[in-house]
N, C-alpha and C positions, 0 to 999 in steps of 0.2 A: 952787137952781141951785148957790148958792154951798157947800154941799156938797161936791155934785158937782164941782165944780172944786176942793177940796180935797180929794177923795181921787183923782183926777187927779193932783196933784201929790204927793201921800204916795206912791203907786205908784211915780211918775219919780223919786221921791227914793230909795226901797229898791230899785230896779234898780239904779241907782248905785251903793248902797253892797254890794250881793249882787258888784255887779261887783268892784269894788276886792276884796274879800274873798276872791269867787274866783280874781282876781291871786295873792292871796298867800296863798292853800290850795295851789294847784296849781303854783307856783311856788318851793316850800323847797328851802334854801343842805342841798345834799349831796356827802357827800365820799366815796371809797375808798381806801382804800393800798392796795399793792403793793409786795411785796420783788423780785419779778425773778429771778434765777437764784439761790439762796442758793450765796457759794463755800464753798470748805472749805479750813475753821479748822485749823490743826496743833494736835494734842492735846497737843502737848509746849510750845506757845504762853502765856501769860495776857495777851498785848496783841495780840490777834488781830482785824483787820479784818472789821469783819459786813457784810454786803451793805446797800446804800444803801437808804430808803424813801422812794416817792414817793405822797403824795396830792393827789389831783386832786375838787377839788371847782366842782361847779356848781350854777347859779340861785342863788337868794336874791335879795335886791335892796339892790342898791351903796351905798352909803351917799351921803349925800346932800351936795353938795360945800361945805366948808367945815367938816363936822364930824366929831368926831374918829369914828374907824376903831373897832369895837370891837375888844377884842384877846383874845386866847385864853394858857390855858398848854397848851402841848403837855408832856408826861408819857408817860418809855418804861419800862419795867420790862423786863428780860431773865430770865432763869433764872440767870443767872449771873453772879458780878458785871461791871461796865463799869469799864473799866481806861481809858477814853480819858483822855491830859493834863490836868496841870490847868492850865490857861495863863488872864492877867492875871487876871480878874476872876470863874474862872470854868472850864469845861470845852473842852478842842477841839474836844466835838461840837459841829456847825453845823446851822439851820437855814437852808434858802435859799429864796425867793418865788420865782417864778416866772421861775426857770430862768436868772437873772442872766449878763450875760457879760460879759469877765473887765475890758474895759473898763467897764461899771457896777457893778461890784459893791464893796459899800460895805456895813461892817459895824455891826452896835447893841455898843459894848464895854460898854451898862451895861444888862444882864439886867435886864425888866422898864420902863426908864426911858425905853424907847424911842416912844413911842407917834406916829402921824399923823392928821391928817386928812383931808379925802380931799380930792383933787385935781379931780377932774370933775364927780363924782357917779354916774360910769357905769362905776367897776370901774378903769379903766385908771390909768397915766400915776401909781399908786402910789407903787411901788416902782423910780424911776428913777435912783438912787443918792444919793450927795450925802450927805445929812440924810434923805430917803426911803430909808431902810435896805431892804435886801433879804435880808442874809446875819446872821442871831440867834445868840448864845452861847447857849450852854446851861449850866446849873449846876446840879454835884453833890447829887443828893439823898437817896441809903444808896448803899451798895454796890455795889447791884444799879440802879439809876436816876440819870435826867439829867430836867432840864424845861430848857423852853425857857416864861420869863416874859414874859408882858404882850406878845405876837408881833399886831401886829394885821393883822387877815388878813377886807379888803373882801369881800363875795360879788362874786362876777367879772356876775351878773346873765344876760342874755344878748351880754354882750362876749366869751364864751370861758370858757376854765376857769382856776381859779384852781391852781396848783399847787406842791403843799408837798413841798418835798426834806430828808430827813434824813441828817446824812454825817456821819463821823470818830466812827464809835461802834465804840474797841473793846473784849473780852469775854476773861474768860478763861474759854479751852475746856480748859484742862488738868483745871480743877474739877469739870467736868462728865461727864469721864473717855470714853472707848469703850467702844461697847458693844459687846456680847458676843452679840448677834446679827446676822442677816442687817440686817436696818433700823438706818443709822446715826443715832449721839445728835446732836441736832440743839439749837442755839443759836435759843432762842423769843423774840422781841418783845412786848410789849403795849402797845400806844397808851392814854393817857385824853387826855382834851383838857377842857378846862373854863377857866372865866372867863365875858366879861362876855359873848362871842359866842358862840355855838352854832354847833357843827359837828358834823354828826351823822354817823360815823363807821361803813364798811361795812370790816368782816373789820379789825377793832383787836388782832389775833393773828395773827403773821406767824411764817414759819420765816424767820432769817438767815441761817442760816450749821449748815455740814454738819460736826462733828468728825470728826481723822481721825488718825492719827499721820501724823510728816510725812518720816520718816526711820528709813534702816539702816544702821548701823553697819558695817564690816566689815576684819579684815587677815587679810595675807598675812603667816605665821612660818617662822623659818629655825631650824637647832640648827648651833649655830659650836663647835668647836673652842677652847680654850682656848690651847691652843700654838701656832694659826695666827692669828697676830697679821695686822691688814688693817683693810678697810673693806666691810663686808656692807650688803646694803638692803633694805626689805621695804616693802610698800605700805598705805597705808590708806585706805579707803573711803568718802566718805556718800553715799549714796543717795538721790535722791529718791522719794515713794511716790506722787507726783500731780507735776503740771505745773509748779504754782505753791507749790510746799515752799521753795524757794531764790529769795531777788530780792532785787534790788539795790538800791541808794542810791546811784547815782551820778553826783552833782552834776553831772559831763562830759558827760552823757551827751548826744547832741543828734539828734532824730529828724528827718529832713531830710523826712515827709512832713507836718510839721508846721511851722505861722508862726512863724517870729523869735521867740523868747521864750515858745514853748507845750508846752518839752516837758520841760525839767530838773527835779526834785523841787522847785524850789524855785517852780515855776509851774504845779503842776500843778492847774490854774483851771475847766477846762472842765466842769460841770456833768454829772453823768453816765459822765463816760467813765472807762474802766477802763485804770489805768496800770501795775499790773501789778508795782509796786514798794513796799518797804516801808512808803515814804509814803502819806497821803492826797490830800483835799482841800486848797488853802492858797492862799492870797495875801494875803499881809505890806504888799507894796506899790504897792495898784489904780493906776490912773490918774487923771490931774485931783482934783479935791476927794472923793474916795471916801475912803474908812476902810480900813484894811487889818485884815488879822487880826493877834490876838496873835501876837508874834512865839512861833515854836516851834509854833503852828497845824498839825498835819495834816504835819509834816515828821517823820520816823524820824532816832534818833539817829546808827542805821546800819543799811546792810542785811544780810541772815541772814550770822549767825557759825557760823562753825564751830569746835570745841573738840575737841583730842584732849588727853588728857590719861596722861601717860605713868608706870608707878611699877614699884618692883621691879625698875630699871634696876643690873645688877651694881656693884660698886665698881669705878673703873676705866675706865669705859668711856663716850664721849663719842655724843651722839644729834645728828646737823643732820638738818633737814627742806627740803624745797626752797622758796622764796620763793610759787611761784603756780603754778596749772594750770589749765588747760583743755581742755573734753570738744570732741568733735563735734559738739553739739547749740549751741554757742557760753558753753554757762556758764562761768565764767571766778569764779576766787578768789586773791584777793595775801593776804599775812601779814601779819595784823597787830602794830604793835611798843610797846610802851609799856602793856598792858593790863594791868589789875588781874588776880584768879587769879579773874574771873568771868568773864573776857571783856570786860568791858566797857573801854571809853575806849580811849587809844592811836588811832594813827591808823596809814593805810595807803594804797598806790599807788593814784589811782582814773584809770584811764588816758581817753583821750577815745576817745570811741562815738559816732562822726558817721556811721551810717550803719543804716538799716533793716534789712540780713540780716541775721540771726544768724551765717552763717557771717564774715563779715565785723568780727564782734566783736576787739578789739586779743589782741595775745597778750599771757599772762599775766606776771607777774615772775619775771624769770628768778632762776639761781642756788638757792645754800643758804646758808642762816644755821644758827647753833647753836642749842640747846634747852639752857636753862638748868636745872642738877639739882642739887637739895637736898637729901640722903638717899636719894638715888636715883629721884627722882620732879621731872618736868617739866611745863609746858605749852607747847601749840603754839596757834595761833591762824591763823584763815583769814577773812577777810571777802568775799563772795558779791560783784563789782563790775560782773558783766554776768549778764542769767539771759533764756531763752528760755522763755518760759510755755505753749509750745506741743510741748514734750517733757519726758520721763522719760529724767533721766539722773542721774547719779554723778562726782565731782569724788575723783581718787584723788591721792595725795599719798606720793612717795617719802621714805623717811626711813632715812638712813646711820647703819651702829652701827660704832664705829670705836673700837680698841681696837690695846696693844702689847704687848710682852715683857717690859719692863720698868719696870711693874712687871705681874705677868700679870693679867686680868682675876680679876674675882670672879665664883665659880659662879651659877644660878640664873635664874630662867624672869623675864623681864618680859614685864609688860602692860598695855594700852593700851584706853581706854574714849573714847569719840565722843557727843558731844552736841551741841544745838543752843547758842548762846551772844550775847548776855550771859545766863550764870545766875541767878538773883534769890532771895530770898525776900518781895519785897514783889508780892501779891495781891490787893489794890487801884487807883483808881484813886493820883496821884502825881506831884509835881509833879517830881520830880529821878532817879526810877526811868529808865532807857532802854528807849527800847521801839523794836524790838521787845524782848521779854526770854521766859524760856524758864527751867520747872521743871527743877534738877538731876535727870534721871534717864537714865544714863548707861547704853551698852552697850558692855557688856567685850569684850576679844578677846585673847587670847596672841599675844605677837608673834615673840619670839625663845627662846634657850634656848642658856645658854653652857654648853657640859659639858664634866668633866674631860677632859683628854686621858691617858688609863689604861686598862691592860686589867691584869685581874683573873683569875687562871687559878689554880683551883682540883686537884692532885694530890693523890687522894681514899688513895692508898698508896705511903708509903717506909717503908725500912726498912734500921738497919745494925746490926742483931741476929742470931744464931742466925746467924752465917756467912753472910748477905747485905749488899749493899749496892744505895746506888743511885745512878744520874746521870741531872742532870734538866737542861734546855735550855731556853731563851727566846731565841728568834728576830724583829728586829725586822726584820720586814718593810713596811717604809712606802719601803723603795728599790725600785721597781719599775719597769718598760716603760709605766704605765698615765697618769703624769703624779699621781701622788700627791704632797700637799704632806712632806716628809721629815720626822718626829718624832724626838725623840730625851730622854732621862732615864733616872735609876738608876731601879731595883727593890728594893721593901723583901720578905724573904722573912719571913714568919710563919710559927713553930711550932708545931704542936696535937700533944701528944701525951708519950710520955716517953724519956728516956733509960734506959741497961739500970739495972737495979738499980733501976727507980723514981723517979728523979733527975727532975729539972726539966726541962722541953722547955727546948729554948736558945732565947737571947735571939734580938727579932728582929736582923736583917741588914739592911746596905743598903747596893747595890754602887755600881759607879760608874758614869760615865755608858753607856747603851748605845746606841752611834750606830745608825744608819739602817743595815741591811743587816748588821749582825752578830748575836756571840748572847754573852748571858750563861751559863757552861758550870762545872760544880760539882757534884761528888760527895761526898754523906755525910759519906766517911769521910775525905776528901782534901781538901776546901774547892776552888778554881778562879779562875778569872780574874776579876778589877775586884771585888778586896780582899771575895770572900764565902767566912771561915774555914772549916776542917772543925769536923763537929759530928757525932762518931763516937760509935758507940751509941743513937743517934734512933731512933726508931720512931711512925711517926702519920701525918699527914698537913700538907700544906704549904699554904699558901696564897701565892703571887708578884703584887706589885701593880706594876704598871711604868706609869712617868707617859709612855707612848705609846699610840698605840690599835690598833696593828696586832701586837701581840705573841702568839703560837703558840710553843706547847710541847712540847718529847720529856721521858717518862720510861721508864728502862731499869732495871731490877731483876731484879739475878743474884745469884748465887755470886761470893768474891771472884772474880777473871779471868773470870769467864763459862765456866769451865772444863767445866762440868756441867748448870746451871738459868741461865735468861735469859729476859724477856718485855718487851716494851715496850707503851706506850698512849698514848695524844694525850691529856691533861687536859683538861678542863673549861673551856670561858669564862664567867664569873658574870654575865658585862656581858650588855645589852639590847644587841641585835642592833643596828648604826647605821643600815645597810638596810633595815629593815624596822620601820615605824612602829607596825607591827599587834601585836608584841611591847608587853607589858604591863612598866612600871618593876622590875628585879630588885633585891636587899638592896642591891649596890657605889651603883647609881643613877649607874652611869658606861653610857654605851654605847661599844663597841668592835665588830670584824669575829667575829661570830659562826660562820661557816661554815657556817651549817645542822646545827648539832651537835644 
């Protein structure tokens, strides 16, 4: 009987133990990572925000009340450099637990030293703010890695889910390049979890962004005449290649659809909200006794900037640009003053923006301002101060080209390049480099050419030998009924051949000014008007270069007195046709009126 009773007792104990073991085995803590919809990262960017990762944990056994909550180290690796800004004791990359509301967000500022004890033993009330931190700062673990050290993660048991959010991760998208196939380059995140606690993670490898070129740049052009002083204009345009390629960082933005204090770039503190600015998640000054994030966390140093670098601007030419631009989609950019050569620093006018409708975005800065030139080179920078993520559009800026007649401008072709700004050579995480920042990968365009006001005329045969003489005429036809700007200037007469008896060709002669609507007229035997002297006995060819563009000529060869033999011809224009850009540049480098010769 005693043995039977002992057997019953052992069986009962075995049932209890087996039940407990079964509960432990069939209620494991399991976690799943998800990156949502990966955003597009600009291929030009060195500090591009990647998608936030959410890890959802279920099950497990909550920590006994008063006992230390197990801690884990959450380390992420990217397939490129992690470039989140270095702030305080670590990185601006943050880990949030249980999606804390702004009013209770409290940050652990000592990575690895913020352990917690269980509040009540049921997996709740552990991350309520104050000294019960719910935001954890990462430390840089390598060029492509950050780690959140000693994060207390209490299994939720049956109380619901434990949600872990990884945010404020920036990446060097340019390091990966753009795919040459139809499949875009991706930024991938690899998650490793270790420590005193154990999180069995499903899907530890995620795509967190796709890399695509962010912008195209173009410029209109113009051909301006050296002898026609004035102010001329052309446009440069920066065009998005996807809707979020231009992003503002406007501290005066006030989204009236949000409660007061939950809209500007310093209060982007709603977990998971997509703000479509250059800044990220931040809360430096939470309410009550909560601990704020380190200064600068998540806040960009500037909005998207656009830099135009002008070069080869001819001497005695000045440039000015518009101070702002706004397109029909609501994208607005204003000029930055006081920036450095890379487009960093300086100040910009941020307009107040108090309604969510993009057509209601305030106007851009008005007026124009000069571009400082040195050696024919200068820079202008604009910053996006309002942006519409729902449209793909461009921002166009007018450039004014001004020159006078004394002194005349130099000749040549000016160019301009367009790029995101600020440009950088810092391709890893930094505490001082601006964010966002971009590689210097300029797209170039020709803008304007200042052409000489010249006509080069070839008289292929002239003679004052063997009883012949030649008369030559150049007409300045810039006076007309069509509104042509009159031009005037002297002509140089160049002689190629020989004089009678094998003598040398005459020296070059320069005429007086040939006014609009008048002619230079002379013969080889007797000379002519405007100080052209006779060149008796010359035979060969003549090139006449006149400092006006609408010059046309005529030659008349005859015996002396034109008594028995005579012929006339229209000489050849040696220049590129100023009205037909399909002509290739000729040996003179000038453009004039060729009239389909």
